[in-house]
Biopython code that builds the backbone (N, CA, C, O; Angstrom):
import numpy as np
from Bio.PDB.StructureBuilder import StructureBuilder

atoms = [
    (1, "UNK", "N", (0.828, -1.172, 0.000)),
    (1, "UNK", "CA", (0.000, 0.000, 0.000)),
    (1, "UNK", "C", (0.884, 1.251, 0.000)),
    (1, "UNK", "O", (1.149, 1.808, -1.065)),
    (2, "UNK", "N", (1.336, 1.694, 1.148)),
    (2, "UNK", "CA", (2.209, 2.859, 1.252)),
    (2, "UNK", "C", (3.583, 2.409, 1.704)),
    (2, "UNK", "O", (3.715, 1.412, 2.412)),
    (3, "UNK", "N", (4.616, 3.153, 1.290)),
    (3, "UNK", "CA", (5.974, 2.859, 1.706)),
    (3, "UNK", "C", (6.220, 3.359, 3.118)),
    (3, "UNK", "O", (5.301, 3.852, 3.774)),
    (4, "UNK", "N", (7.437, 3.236, 3.584)),
    (4, "UNK", "CA", (7.759, 3.709, 4.936)),
    (4, "UNK", "C", (7.636, 5.237, 5.023)),
    (4, "UNK", "O", (7.839, 5.947, 4.038)),
    (5, "UNK", "N", (7.303, 5.721, 6.211)),
    (5, "UNK", "CA", (7.165, 7.162, 6.426)),
    (5, "UNK", "C", (8.544, 7.822, 6.395)),
    (5, "UNK", "O", (9.515, 7.272, 6.913)),
    (6, "UNK", "N", (8.618, 8.986, 5.791)),
    (6, "UNK", "CA", (9.838, 9.773, 5.789)),
    (6, "UNK", "C", (9.668, 10.872, 6.824)),
    (6, "UNK", "O", (8.823, 11.753, 6.663)),
    (7, "UNK", "N", (10.451, 10.827, 7.868)),
    (7, "UNK", "CA", (10.377, 11.823, 8.927)),
    (7, "UNK", "C", (11.540, 12.790, 8.797)),
    (7, "UNK", "O", (12.702, 12.388, 8.856)),
    (8, "UNK", "N", (11.228, 14.051, 8.623)),
    (8, "UNK", "CA", (12.298, 15.046, 8.528)),
    (8, "UNK", "C", (13.091, 15.110, 9.821)),
    (8, "UNK", "O", (14.292, 15.380, 9.795)),
    (9, "UNK", "N", (12.437, 14.865, 10.955)),
    (9, "UNK", "CA", (13.140, 14.907, 12.233)),
    (9, "UNK", "C", (14.247, 13.857, 12.309)),
    (9, "UNK", "O", (15.204, 14.017, 13.067)),
    (10, "UNK", "N", (14.121, 12.803, 11.542)),
    (10, "UNK", "CA", (15.137, 11.744, 11.506)),
    (10, "UNK", "C", (16.112, 11.925, 10.343)),
    (10, "UNK", "O", (17.047, 11.141, 10.180)),
    (11, "UNK", "N", (15.886, 12.968, 9.533)),
    (11, "UNK", "CA", (16.713, 13.220, 8.347)),
    (11, "UNK", "C", (17.085, 14.698, 8.271)),
    (11, "UNK", "O", (16.588, 15.416, 7.404)),
    (12, "UNK", "N", (17.967, 15.166, 9.185)),
    (12, "UNK", "CA", (18.338, 16.580, 9.165)),
    (12, "UNK", "C", (19.033, 16.943, 7.857)),
    (12, "UNK", "O", (19.661, 16.105, 7.210)),
    (13, "UNK", "N", (18.903, 18.207, 7.490)),
    (13, "UNK", "CA", (19.540, 18.689, 6.270)),
    (13, "UNK", "C", (18.741, 19.816, 5.645)),
    (13, "UNK", "O", (17.806, 20.341, 6.249)),
    (14, "UNK", "N", (19.120, 20.181, 4.434)),
    (14, "UNK", "CA", (18.465, 21.260, 3.698)),
    (14, "UNK", "C", (17.293, 20.722, 2.883)),
    (14, "UNK", "O", (17.384, 19.664, 2.260)),
    (15, "UNK", "N", (16.188, 21.474, 2.901)),
    (15, "UNK", "CA", (14.979, 21.091, 2.184)),
    (15, "UNK", "C", (14.471, 22.283, 1.387)),
    (15, "UNK", "O", (14.806, 23.432, 1.672)),
    (16, "UNK", "N", (13.659, 21.984, 0.386)),
    (16, "UNK", "CA", (12.987, 23.026, -0.375)),
    (16, "UNK", "C", (11.565, 22.557, -0.660)),
    (16, "UNK", "O", (11.346, 21.445, -1.139)),
    (17, "UNK", "N", (10.600, 23.432, -0.354)),
    (17, "UNK", "CA", (9.193, 23.170, -0.633)),
    (17, "UNK", "C", (8.811, 24.025, -1.833)),
    (17, "UNK", "O", (9.045, 25.233, -1.834)),
    (18, "UNK", "N", (8.232, 23.413, -2.844)),
    (18, "UNK", "CA", (7.799, 24.143, -4.036)),
    (18, "UNK", "C", (6.291, 23.998, -4.183)),
    (18, "UNK", "O", (5.740, 22.914, -3.993)),
    (19, "UNK", "N", (5.632, 25.097, -4.521)),
    (19, "UNK", "CA", (4.178, 25.122, -4.640)),
    (19, "UNK", "C", (3.787, 25.413, -6.078)),
    (19, "UNK", "O", (4.274, 26.363, -6.692)),
    (20, "UNK", "N", (2.906, 24.586, -6.599)),
    (20, "UNK", "CA", (2.325, 24.832, -7.917)),
    (20, "UNK", "C", (0.985, 25.520, -7.742)),
    (20, "UNK", "O", (0.200, 25.162, -6.864)),
    (21, "UNK", "N", (0.728, 26.514, -8.587)),
    (21, "UNK", "CA", (-0.548, 27.208, -8.580)),
    (21, "UNK", "C", (-0.966, 27.307, -10.040)),
    (21, "UNK", "O", (-0.218, 27.822, -10.870)),
    (22, "UNK", "N", (-2.154, 26.817, -10.352)),
    (22, "UNK", "CA", (-2.623, 26.750, -11.741)),
    (22, "UNK", "C", (-1.622, 25.991, -12.624)),
    (22, "UNK", "O", (-1.371, 26.369, -13.768)),
    (23, "UNK", "N", (-1.068, 24.928, -12.073)),
    (23, "UNK", "CA", (-0.092, 24.076, -12.767)),
    (23, "UNK", "C", (1.193, 24.800, -13.148)),
    (23, "UNK", "O", (1.894, 24.376, -14.067)),
    (24, "UNK", "N", (1.508, 25.886, -12.451)),
    (24, "UNK", "CA", (2.762, 26.621, -12.667)),
    (24, "UNK", "C", (3.466, 26.796, -11.332)),
    (24, "UNK", "O", (2.820, 26.972, -10.299)),
    (25, "UNK", "N", (4.792, 26.746, -11.357)),
    (25, "UNK", "CA", (5.561, 26.975, -10.145)),
    (25, "UNK", "C", (5.323, 28.401, -9.666)),
    (25, "UNK", "O", (5.535, 29.354, -10.416)),
    (26, "UNK", "N", (4.882, 28.551, -8.411)),
    (26, "UNK", "CA", (4.510, 29.867, -7.902)),
    (26, "UNK", "C", (5.277, 30.279, -6.648)),
    (26, "UNK", "O", (5.455, 31.474, -6.410)),
    (27, "UNK", "N", (5.736, 29.323, -5.842)),
    (27, "UNK", "CA", (6.418, 29.632, -4.583)),
    (27, "UNK", "C", (7.523, 28.620, -4.326)),
    (27, "UNK", "O", (7.471, 27.477, -4.780)),
    (28, "UNK", "N", (8.529, 29.079, -3.579)),
    (28, "UNK", "CA", (9.612, 28.211, -3.134)),
    (28, "UNK", "C", (10.040, 28.655, -1.743)),
    (28, "UNK", "O", (10.259, 29.841, -1.499)),
    (29, "UNK", "N", (10.156, 27.700, -0.840)),
    (29, "UNK", "CA", (10.624, 27.975, 0.525)),
    (29, "UNK", "C", (11.771, 27.017, 0.811)),
    (29, "UNK", "O", (11.625, 25.802, 0.678)),
    (30, "UNK", "N", (12.914, 27.574, 1.205)),
    (30, "UNK", "CA", (14.062, 26.747, 1.577)),
    (30, "UNK", "C", (14.250, 26.836, 3.083)),
    (30, "UNK", "O", (14.148, 27.913, 3.672)),
    (31, "UNK", "N", (14.527, 25.687, 3.702)),
    (31, "UNK", "CA", (14.736, 25.655, 5.148)),
    (31, "UNK", "C", (15.661, 24.505, 5.505)),
    (31, "UNK", "O", (15.889, 23.597, 4.705)),
    (32, "UNK", "N", (16.186, 24.559, 6.713)),
    (32, "UNK", "CA", (17.099, 23.532, 7.204)),
    (32, "UNK", "C", (16.498, 22.873, 8.431)),
    (32, "UNK", "O", (16.051, 23.552, 9.356)),
    (33, "UNK", "N", (16.489, 21.551, 8.437)),
    (33, "UNK", "CA", (16.072, 20.783, 9.605)),
    (33, "UNK", "C", (17.334, 20.420, 10.376)),
    (33, "UNK", "O", (18.252, 19.802, 9.837)),
    (34, "UNK", "N", (17.364, 20.816, 11.644)),
    (34, "UNK", "CA", (18.521, 20.570, 12.498)),
    (34, "UNK", "C", (18.433, 19.175, 13.098)),
    (34, "UNK", "O", (17.346, 18.599, 13.154)),
    (35, "UNK", "N", (19.554, 18.621, 13.549)),
    (35, "UNK", "CA", (19.489, 17.338, 14.264)),
    (35, "UNK", "C", (18.502, 17.453, 15.430)),
    (35, "UNK", "O", (18.543, 18.427, 16.182)),
    (36, "UNK", "N", (17.651, 16.500, 15.577)),
    (36, "UNK", "CA", (16.605, 16.540, 16.594)),
    (36, "UNK", "C", (15.268, 17.001, 16.037)),
    (36, "UNK", "O", (14.249, 16.901, 16.721)),
    (37, "UNK", "N", (15.252, 17.507, 14.801)),
    (37, "UNK", "CA", (13.994, 17.834, 14.145)),
    (37, "UNK", "C", (13.578, 19.284, 14.154)),
    (37, "UNK", "O", (12.562, 19.618, 13.545)),
    (38, "UNK", "N", (14.309, 20.165, 14.814)),
    (38, "UNK", "CA", (13.932, 21.579, 14.849)),
    (38, "UNK", "C", (14.260, 22.256, 13.529)),
    (38, "UNK", "O", (15.275, 21.946, 12.905)),
    (39, "UNK", "N", (13.407, 23.178, 13.101)),
    (39, "UNK", "CA", (13.724, 24.001, 11.942)),
    (39, "UNK", "C", (13.423, 25.470, 12.205)),
    (39, "UNK", "O", (13.206, 26.249, 11.278)),
    (40, "UNK", "N", (13.414, 25.835, 13.482)),
    (40, "UNK", "CA", (13.215, 27.220, 13.890)),
    (40, "UNK", "C", (14.481, 28.022, 13.591)),
    (40, "UNK", "O", (15.577, 27.624, 13.984)),
    (41, "UNK", "N", (14.330, 29.146, 12.900)),
    (41, "UNK", "CA", (15.474, 30.002, 12.599)),
    (41, "UNK", "C", (15.606, 31.168, 13.572)),
    (41, "UNK", "O", (16.480, 32.016, 13.393)),
    (42, "UNK", "N", (14.756, 31.230, 14.603)),
    (42, "UNK", "CA", (14.864, 32.239, 15.651)),
    (42, "UNK", "C", (14.101, 33.527, 15.406)),
    (42, "UNK", "O", (13.999, 34.349, 16.317)),
    (43, "UNK", "N", (13.564, 33.736, 14.219)),
    (43, "UNK", "CA", (12.886, 34.998, 13.916)),
    (43, "UNK", "C", (11.577, 35.115, 14.697)),
    (43, "UNK", "O", (11.280, 36.181, 15.237)),
    (44, "UNK", "N", (10.798, 34.049, 14.765)),
    (44, "UNK", "CA", (9.551, 34.083, 15.522)),
    (44, "UNK", "C", (9.792, 34.379, 16.989)),
    (44, "UNK", "O", (9.063, 35.166, 17.592)),
    (45, "UNK", "N", (10.803, 33.758, 17.566)),
    (45, "UNK", "CA", (11.131, 33.963, 18.977)),
    (45, "UNK", "C", (11.615, 35.380, 19.226)),
    (45, "UNK", "O", (11.180, 36.017, 20.186)),
    (46, "UNK", "N", (12.510, 35.890, 18.381)),
    (46, "UNK", "CA", (13.068, 37.235, 18.588)),
    (46, "UNK", "C", (12.029, 38.331, 18.396)),
    (46, "UNK", "O", (12.236, 39.454, 18.856)),
    (47, "UNK", "N", (10.920, 38.035, 17.730)),
    (47, "UNK", "CA", (9.842, 39.003, 17.525)),
    (47, "UNK", "C", (8.657, 38.762, 18.445)),
    (47, "UNK", "O", (7.601, 39.369, 18.269)),
    (48, "UNK", "N", (8.822, 37.880, 19.423)),
    (48, "UNK", "CA", (7.779, 37.571, 20.415)),
    (48, "UNK", "C", (6.455, 37.205, 19.755)),
    (48, "UNK", "O", (5.405, 37.724, 20.133)),
    (49, "UNK", "N", (6.507, 36.311, 18.769)),
    (49, "UNK", "CA", (5.297, 35.891, 18.060)),
    (49, "UNK", "C", (4.579, 34.744, 18.748)),
    (49, "UNK", "O", (3.521, 34.319, 18.284)),
    (50, "UNK", "N", (5.122, 34.239, 19.832)),
    (50, "UNK", "CA", (4.492, 33.146, 20.559)),
    (50, "UNK", "C", (5.199, 31.832, 20.294)),
    (50, "UNK", "O", (6.128, 31.759, 19.490)),
    (51, "UNK", "N", (4.750, 30.810, 20.971)),
    (51, "UNK", "CA", (5.344, 29.479, 20.835)),
    (51, "UNK", "C", (5.107, 28.900, 19.450)),
    (51, "UNK", "O", (4.062, 29.124, 18.840)),
    (52, "UNK", "N", (6.084, 28.157, 18.966)),
    (52, "UNK", "CA", (5.960, 27.404, 17.718)),
    (52, "UNK", "C", (5.630, 28.263, 16.498)),
    (52, "UNK", "O", (4.975, 27.781, 15.574)),
    (53, "UNK", "N", (6.062, 29.509, 16.474)),
    (53, "UNK", "CA", (5.878, 30.367, 15.297)),
    (53, "UNK", "C", (7.202, 30.413, 14.547)),
    (53, "UNK", "O", (8.239, 30.744, 15.123)),
    (54, "UNK", "N", (7.164, 30.088, 13.284)),
    (54, "UNK", "CA", (8.369, 30.071, 12.468)),
    (54, "UNK", "C", (8.134, 30.956, 11.250)),
    (54, "UNK", "O", (7.104, 30.844, 10.585)),
    (55, "UNK", "N", (9.087, 31.829, 10.962)),
    (55, "UNK", "CA", (8.994, 32.763, 9.845)),
    (55, "UNK", "C", (10.108, 32.444, 8.856)),
    (55, "UNK", "O", (11.276, 32.366, 9.234)),
    (56, "UNK", "N", (9.747, 32.261, 7.601)),
    (56, "UNK", "CA", (10.717, 32.032, 6.531)),
    (56, "UNK", "C", (10.394, 32.929, 5.353)),
    (56, "UNK", "O", (9.238, 33.286, 5.124)),
    (57, "UNK", "N", (11.415, 33.285, 4.619)),
    (57, "UNK", "CA", (11.230, 34.052, 3.396)),
    (57, "UNK", "C", (10.751, 33.112, 2.292)),
    (57, "UNK", "O", (11.277, 32.011, 2.131)),
    (58, "UNK", "N", (9.763, 33.552, 1.544)),
    (58, "UNK", "CA", (9.203, 32.766, 0.449)),
    (58, "UNK", "C", (9.535, 33.466, -0.862)),
    (58, "UNK", "O", (9.320, 34.670, -0.999)),
    (59, "UNK", "N", (10.051, 32.723, -1.813)),
    (59, "UNK", "CA", (10.313, 33.280, -3.128)),
    (59, "UNK", "C", (9.047, 33.170, -3.962)),
    (59, "UNK", "O", (8.521, 32.075, -4.165)),
    (60, "UNK", "N", (8.556, 34.314, -4.446)),
    (60, "UNK", "CA", (7.392, 34.346, -5.326)),
    (60, "UNK", "C", (7.921, 34.231, -6.747)),
    (60, "UNK", "O", (8.746, 35.036, -7.179)),
    (61, "UNK", "N", (7.444, 33.230, -7.466)),
    (61, "UNK", "CA", (7.944, 32.929, -8.804)),
    (61, "UNK", "C", (6.850, 33.211, -9.833)),
    (61, "UNK", "O", (5.691, 32.845, -9.637)),
    (62, "UNK", "N", (7.226, 33.856, -10.914)),
    (62, "UNK", "CA", (6.271, 34.123, -11.978)),
    (62, "UNK", "C", (5.470, 35.389, -11.745)),
    (62, "UNK", "O", (5.774, 36.181, -10.853)),
    (63, "UNK", "N", (4.437, 35.566, -12.565)),
    (63, "UNK", "CA", (3.648, 36.798, -12.519)),
    (63, "UNK", "C", (2.174, 36.555, -12.195)),
    (63, "UNK", "O", (1.334, 37.415, -12.461)),
    (64, "UNK", "N", (1.857, 35.401, -11.626)),
    (64, "UNK", "CA", (0.461, 35.076, -11.339)),
    (64, "UNK", "C", (-0.164, 35.978, -10.284)),
    (64, "UNK", "O", (-1.388, 36.086, -10.214)),
    (65, "UNK", "N", (0.660, 36.630, -9.460)),
    (65, "UNK", "CA", (0.150, 37.488, -8.397)),
    (65, "UNK", "C", (-0.067, 38.922, -8.843)),
    (65, "UNK", "O", (-0.620, 39.721, -8.088)),
    (66, "UNK", "N", (0.348, 39.263, -10.037)),
    (66, "UNK", "CA", (0.253, 40.647, -10.477)),
    (66, "UNK", "C", (1.269, 41.502, -9.739)),
    (66, "UNK", "O", (2.284, 40.994, -9.263)),
    (67, "UNK", "N", (1.004, 42.784, -9.644)),
    (67, "UNK", "CA", (1.915, 43.701, -8.962)),
    (67, "UNK", "C", (1.721, 43.600, -7.452)),
    (67, "UNK", "O", (0.592, 43.526, -6.966)),
    (68, "UNK", "N", (2.831, 43.597, -6.717)),
    (68, "UNK", "CA", (2.771, 43.582, -5.263)),
    (68, "UNK", "C", (4.010, 44.274, -4.716)),
    (68, "UNK", "O", (5.030, 44.363, -5.400)),
    (69, "UNK", "N", (3.925, 44.758, -3.499)),
    (69, "UNK", "CA", (5.006, 45.519, -2.870)),
    (69, "UNK", "C", (6.007, 44.556, -2.244)),
    (69, "UNK", "O", (5.737, 43.971, -1.195)),
    (70, "UNK", "N", (7.150, 44.393, -2.878)),
    (70, "UNK", "CA", (8.172, 43.461, -2.393)),
    (70, "UNK", "C", (8.882, 43.958, -1.137)),
    (70, "UNK", "O", (9.598, 43.189, -0.495)),
    (71, "UNK", "N", (8.702, 45.203, -0.781)),
    (71, "UNK", "CA", (9.341, 45.759, 0.410)),
    (71, "UNK", "C", (8.364, 45.885, 1.582)),
    (71, "UNK", "O", (8.734, 46.439, 2.617)),
    (72, "UNK", "N", (7.141, 45.393, 1.451)),
    (72, "UNK", "CA", (6.124, 45.546, 2.497)),
    (72, "UNK", "C", (6.533, 44.893, 3.812)),
    (72, "UNK", "O", (6.084, 45.321, 4.876)),
    (73, "UNK", "N", (7.374, 43.869, 3.757)),
    (73, "UNK", "CA", (7.784, 43.182, 4.988)),
    (73, "UNK", "C", (8.517, 44.127, 5.931)),
    (73, "UNK", "O", (8.544, 43.895, 7.140)),
    (74, "UNK", "N", (9.114, 45.190, 5.394)),
    (74, "UNK", "CA", (9.882, 46.109, 6.235)),
    (74, "UNK", "C", (8.985, 46.914, 7.178)),
    (74, "UNK", "O", (9.420, 47.295, 8.264)),
    (75, "UNK", "N", (7.749, 47.174, 6.778)),
    (75, "UNK", "CA", (6.863, 47.992, 7.600)),
    (75, "UNK", "C", (5.535, 47.323, 7.932)),
    (75, "UNK", "O", (4.934, 47.635, 8.960)),
    (76, "UNK", "N", (5.064, 46.413, 7.090)),
    (76, "UNK", "CA", (3.721, 45.871, 7.251)),
    (76, "UNK", "C", (3.666, 44.380, 7.578)),
    (76, "UNK", "O", (2.583, 43.796, 7.562)),
    (77, "UNK", "N", (4.774, 43.763, 7.867)),
    (77, "UNK", "CA", (4.804, 42.312, 8.011)),
    (77, "UNK", "C", (3.977, 41.803, 9.181)),
    (77, "UNK", "O", (3.281, 40.797, 9.048)),
    (78, "UNK", "N", (4.038, 42.467, 10.306)),
    (78, "UNK", "CA", (3.346, 41.981, 11.502)),
    (78, "UNK", "C", (2.577, 43.132, 12.124)),
    (78, "UNK", "O", (3.059, 43.788, 13.048)),
    (79, "UNK", "N", (1.380, 43.372, 11.614)),
    (79, "UNK", "CA", (0.508, 44.438, 12.113)),
    (79, "UNK", "C", (1.222, 45.787, 12.158)),
    (79, "UNK", "O", (1.129, 46.507, 13.153)),
    (80, "UNK", "N", (1.935, 46.131, 11.083)),
    (80, "UNK", "CA", (2.607, 47.415, 10.991)),
    (80, "UNK", "C", (3.981, 47.461, 11.631)),
    (80, "UNK", "O", (4.618, 48.514, 11.645)),
    (81, "UNK", "N", (4.448, 46.347, 12.160)),
    (81, "UNK", "CA", (5.759, 46.300, 12.789)),
    (81, "UNK", "C", (6.722, 45.481, 11.930)),
    (81, "UNK", "O", (6.369, 44.393, 11.476)),
    (82, "UNK", "N", (7.933, 45.992, 11.702)),
    (82, "UNK", "CA", (8.904, 45.205, 10.939)),
    (82, "UNK", "C", (9.360, 43.986, 11.737)),
    (82, "UNK", "O", (9.309, 43.988, 12.967)),
    (83, "UNK", "N", (9.797, 42.964, 11.045)),
    (83, "UNK", "CA", (10.307, 41.771, 11.700)),
    (83, "UNK", "C", (11.807, 41.919, 11.941)),
    (83, "UNK", "O", (12.567, 42.116, 10.993)),
    (84, "UNK", "N", (12.239, 41.827, 13.190)),
    (84, "UNK", "CA", (13.652, 41.907, 13.515)),
    (84, "UNK", "C", (14.346, 40.624, 13.093)),
    (84, "UNK", "O", (13.823, 39.534, 13.326)),
    (85, "UNK", "N", (15.511, 40.736, 12.480)),
    (85, "UNK", "CA", (16.295, 39.578, 12.101)),
    (85, "UNK", "C", (15.886, 38.917, 10.801)),
    (85, "UNK", "O", (16.477, 37.911, 10.410)),
    (86, "UNK", "N", (14.887, 39.461, 10.123)),
    (86, "UNK", "CA", (14.387, 38.871, 8.893)),
    (86, "UNK", "C", (15.067, 39.532, 7.688)),
    (86, "UNK", "O", (15.223, 40.752, 7.646)),
    (87, "UNK", "N", (15.460, 38.728, 6.727)),
    (87, "UNK", "CA", (16.026, 39.240, 5.484)),
    (87, "UNK", "C", (15.251, 38.626, 4.336)),
    (87, "UNK", "O", (15.156, 37.404, 4.228)),
    (88, "UNK", "N", (14.703, 39.462, 3.486)),
    (88, "UNK", "CA", (13.948, 38.973, 2.329)),
    (88, "UNK", "C", (14.912, 38.477, 1.266)),
    (88, "UNK", "O", (16.022, 38.991, 1.129)),
    (89, "UNK", "N", (14.482, 37.480, 0.522)),
    (89, "UNK", "CA", (15.269, 36.995, -0.592)),
    (89, "UNK", "C", (15.157, 37.969, -1.749)),
    (89, "UNK", "O", (14.130, 38.630, -1.905)),
    (90, "UNK", "N", (16.204, 38.066, -2.565)),
    (90, "UNK", "CA", (16.129, 38.994, -3.701)),
    (90, "UNK", "C", (15.110, 38.565, -4.732)),
    (90, "UNK", "O", (14.932, 39.244, -5.743)),
]
sb = StructureBuilder()
sb.init_structure("model")
sb.init_model(0)
sb.init_chain("A")
sb.init_seg("    ")
for serial, (resi, resn, name, xyz) in enumerate(atoms, 1):
    if name == "N":
        sb.init_residue(resn, " ", resi, " ")
    sb.init_atom(name, np.array(xyz, "f"), 0.0, 1.0, " ", f" {name:<3s}", serial, name[0])
structure = sb.get_structure()
């Protein structure tokens, strides 16, 4: 029926999640799973977002979203507050 489960917590390393939208590549998120299964990069904690909040930069691919403000994270990311320690991807 199904093969063995793949647990990221048992397989630390670099990962990439890709999202298709309308059968086209639309998003990419790269992250690292640390030994023990954690993938927190510290941004959620340093911004007091609460327990188990993880913030990652997402690459928007293509033009399906139309025009959008790529610098909005600097002022509007969290209810009008910039995220400390966050760097957007080019």
